[in-house]
N, C-alpha and C positions, 0 to 999 in steps of 0.2 A: 504493500500500500504506500501511496505517496503521502508525504507529510504536508502540513498546511503550507509551509514555505515552498515546497515543490509544486503544489497545486497553484500557488500564486505565480510561479515561474511559467507554468503551462498557460495560465490565463493571460499573462502578459504577452507570451509568444503568439497566442491566438489573436489578441488585440492588435499587436503590431502587424501580423500577417494579414488580418482582415482589413485593417485601415490602409495598409499599403496596396492591397488589391483594389479596394474601392477608389482610392485616389488615382491609381495608375491606369485603371481600365479605360476611362474616356480618352486619355492621352494615347494609350496603346492602340485603341481603335482608330483614332484620327491618323496616327502615323502609319498604321497598317493600310488604311484606305488610300493614303497618298502614295505609299510604295506599291500597292497593288493596282491602282487605277491611274495614277499620275504619270504624265509624260513631260519631263522638264529637265533642263541641264542640271547636273549636280545630284541626280537621283542616286547614283552609285555612292557618292560621298555621304549623303544622308543615310543611306542604308548602312554604311560602314560605321557612322557615328552612333546610330541606334544600337548596333550590335557590339560596340566597343567594350562595354562592361563584361562581355563574355570572354574576352581574350586578354585584357589588361589585368594585372594583379589587383585583387579587390582592395588592397591597401591604397593603391593609386586612386581608385574611385573614392574611397573614404577621405583621402587627402584633398581631392578636388572638391568634395562636398564641404569639407572643413574650410577651405578657402572661400567658397561661395556663401556659406551660411554662418561663418564666424563673425565675431563682433565687427571686424573691419571689412567683411565681404559684402558684395553688393546686395545679395538677398538677405543676409543677416542684418545689415543696416536698415534695409527697407522694412523688415518685420519688426525690428526694434522701434523705429521711428513712427511707423503707422499703427502698429498694433500693440507695442510694448511687450512683445513676447520673444523668446529665444528657444530654438530647438536643440541647442547644445546640452548634452547630458540629460536629455528627456526622451521619453518613449516616442514622442512625435518625430524626433530626429532619427531614432531607430527605424521608424516606419518609412521615412524618406529614403534612408539607405537601402532598406529592403525593396522599396518600390523601384529604385534605380537599377538594382541588380536583377530584379525579376522582369523588368521591362522588355529586354530583348526576346526572352522566351515567349512572352505573351504576344508581342507584336508578330513574331514569326507564325504562331499558331493562328492568329486572326487573319494574317495576310494569306496564308494557305487556304483558309476557308473562303475568303473573298475571291481568290483566284479560281476556286472550284465552282463558283456560281456561274451558271450558264447565262451569258450576256444576252442570248437570244430571247430568253424569257423577259428580261427587263425591256428589251427593245419592243417586244410584242405588247407589253403593258403600256409603253409610251405611245405606240401607234393606236391603241384603243382609247387614248385620252387621259391616261393617268399621268399626273405630274411627277416631278422628280421625288418629292417627299413621299407621295403615296406609293410610288414604285419601290422606293427603299423600304417603306414600312410594311408593305404587303408581299413583296417578292424577295428582295435582297436580304433583309434582316432575318426572316424566318429560315431561309436556306443556309445562312452562315451562322445562325445562332448556336448550334452545337459546337462549332469551332471556336466561337467567342467564349462560350462557357468553359470549353476545354482549356483554352489559353488562360482564362481567369483562375481556374483550379491549379493549373501548372504554375502560374505566377505565385499563387498562394503557397504552394509547396516550396517553391524557391525562397519565398520571403521568410518562412519560419526556419529555414536552414541557413540564413545569412549570418556570416561571422566577420570576415575580414574588413569589409567597409564599415560595418557597424562599430566594431571596437576602435577603429581608427577615428571615426567621426564623432561618436558620442560616448566612447569609453565603456567600461563595464561597471555600471552603477547598480548595485543590488536593489531590486524593487522598482527600478525605473527603466534601465536599458538592458538588464541582464536577462536576455531571452534564453531559450533552451541551449543553443550552441555556446553562448558565453558562460552560462551556468555550468555546463559540462566542463568547459575549459577550466573554470575556477575550481571545480571539485577535483580535477586531475592534479591541481597544484597543492592540494591539501593531503596530509597523511591520513589514510583511512577513508578517503573519499570515493573509493571504488564502488561501494554500494550505491551511493547517490548517482554516480556515473551510469551504472547499469540501469537504474530506474529511469533516469531522464533520457538516456539513449534509447531505451525501449519505447518510451512515449514518443520520442522524435521519429523513430523508424516507423512506428504505427501510424502517426499522423501523415508522414510523407507517403507511405504505402497506400493509405486510403485515398489521398489526393491523386496519386499517379494512376490508380485503378479507375477512379472516377473520370480522370482526364482521358484515359484510353477508351473507356466505354462511350464517352461523348464523341470522341474522334471517330470511332467505328460507326456510331449512329449517323454522323455526318456523311461518312463514306457510303453507307447503305442508301441514305436519302438521295445523294447525288447519282448513285448507280441506277436507282429507280427512275430518276428523271432522264 
């Protein structure tokens, strides 16, 4: 059984992962739409920038976030001057780091789902008098929705497993930024912490496995739907 402190760590991880997914999903969909449907100079560069967190060391991403959201950073100064808030050493900062690291996977899943939509169906709807918004709402979105949900679930799984960017950006503050990976790291540094590591690692593996299975099921559903069409 998990202790009260360990349950608090699990709840914090779910809060950070869920918040990261909710905040990131609209941005991921917009980027996926541009990459799937857009035709413009610099598209390859934009694609590279979006997927950059997948290939650079997470510490570099965390350092970049620290520069942007720090007291002297452009976003940090804006948040402080206009809203009087700071995301440093807070769970909101951990959610930002998790969202940035999960963004490439979510964008890729959504982009593939958009590219799998038969454009002829959209064109047929337009010729029958449907506007752009109605075509999107009644044709495009229902067809790509399983892929969008799969990307969201995959992004959530990546968020709750985020470590490197988080510890660099917002440090390891118990009860505030110490999510499952950071709590496991801290337990490994303490004598006799193996029992805690086993329990927290088990929870982490279980949550990730559930998310991956759900993502795979949604992806297969999308594949069957497109095959029928």
